[in-house]
C-alpha positions in Angstrom: 30.5 30.8 -5.3 29.0 29.5 -2.1 30.5 27.0 0.3 31.2 23.4 -0.7 28.8 22.0 1.9 25.9 23.4 -0.1 26.8 21.3 -3.2 25.0 18.1 -3.9 27.3 15.2 -4.0 26.6 12.8 -6.8 27.8 9.2 -6.3 27.1 6.0 -8.0 24.8 3.8 -5.9 26.2 0.6 -4.5 25.5 -2.4 -6.7 23.8 -5.2 -4.7 25.0 -8.7 -5.0 22.8 -11.0 -7.1 21.3 -12.9 -4.2 19.6 -9.6 -2.9 17.8 -9.0 -6.2 14.6 -10.6 -7.4 15.3 -13.8 -9.3 13.5 -13.0 -12.6 15.8 -15.3 -14.6 14.7 -18.3 -12.5 11.0 -17.4 -12.4 8.3 -18.8 -14.6 5.7 -16.3 -15.8 3.3 -14.9 -16.1 4.8 -11.7 -14.6 1.4 -9.9 -14.9 -2.2 -10.9 -15.4 -5.4 -9.1 -16.5 -8.1 -11.5 -15.2 -9.5 -10.6 -11.8 -9.2 -14.1 -10.5 -5.8 -14.9 -12.1 -2.6 -15.2 -10.0 0.9 -14.2 -10.9 3.8 -15.8 -8.9 5.7 -13.6 -6.4 9.3 -13.3 -7.4 11.6 -13.2 -4.3 15.3 -12.6 -3.8 17.4 -15.4 -2.4 18.1 -13.4 0.7 17.8 -9.9 2.2 14.7 -7.7 2.4 13.3 -9.0 -0.8 13.4 -12.6 0.4 10.5 -14.8 1.4 12.1 -15.3 4.8 12.3 -11.6 5.6 9.0 -10.5 3.9 6.6 -13.5 3.5 3.6 -13.1 1.2 0.7 -11.2 2.7 -2.5 -9.4 1.7 -3.6 -5.8 2.2 -6.4 -7.1 4.5 -3.8 -8.9 6.6 -1.7 -5.8 6.8 -4.8 -3.7 7.9 -5.7 -6.3 10.5 -2.1 -6.1 11.9 -2.3 -2.3 11.9 -5.6 -2.5 13.9 -4.0 -4.9 16.4 -0.9 -2.7 16.9 -2.3 0.8 16.5 -6.1 0.4 16.7 -6.9 3.8 18.2 -4.2 5.8 16.5 -5.0 8.0 13.5 -4.7 6.1 10.2 -6.3 8.7 7.8 -6.9 12.4 7.9 -8.5 14.5 5.2 -9.6 18.2 5.0 -13.4 18.7 4.6 -15.8 21.6 4.3 -19.4 20.6 4.5 -18.5 17.0 3.7 -16.6 17.9 0.5 -12.9 18.3 -0.3 -12.2 22.0 -0.4 -10.2 24.0 -2.9 -6.6 24.5 -1.9 -6.9 28.2 -1.2 -9.7 27.8 1.4 -8.5 28.2 4.9 -11.6 27.3 7.1 -11.3 23.6 6.6 -11.9 20.9 9.2 -10.0 17.7 9.4 -11.9 14.4 9.4 -10.0 11.5 10.9 -10.2 7.8 11.1 -8.4 5.5 13.5 -7.1 2.2 12.2 -10.1 0.4 13.8 -12.6 2.9 12.2 -10.9 2.4 8.9 -11.2 -1.4 9.1 -14.9 -1.1 10.2 -15.6 1.2 7.2 -13.8 -1.1 4.8 -15.8 -4.1 6.2 -19.1 -2.1 5.9 -18.2 -1.2 2.2 -17.5 -4.8 1.5 -20.8 -6.0 3.0 -22.6 -3.3 1.0 -21.0 -4.5 -2.3 -21.9 -8.1 -1.5 -25.5 -7.0 -0.7 -25.7 -5.3 -4.1 -24.7 -8.6 -5.8 -21.0 -8.0 -6.6 -19.4 -11.4 -6.6 -15.9 -12.4 -5.5 -13.3 -11.0 -8.0 -16.1 -8.8 -9.4 -15.5 -5.2 -10.4 -17.4 -2.0 -10.0 -17.3 0.7 -12.6 
């Protein structure tokens, strides 16, 4: 019953050529690390969106800085709050707290400075 347009069509995804896939066979490990100051090599595809040419290595901090440059006063984060706490889902009288990209960066920098002030070293961890 029902019309054919309501049926979900199942098709096999297109297989990408090898040059568009990460080159794990050519890579030298380690593929993962546990130490905070250890590095694992980035494995790129030879071409396409997974290649170094299209998506060069970057850090989260660089991406946040770029977002601040491009969208500084736009909303980056939004969370529901009641008296400063996350409310239960069934509560309707919630207020939204918002951060712009610039405010988000400022708060992240303040948190980093606070951790440094408390003695947390580079690559240190907080439990």
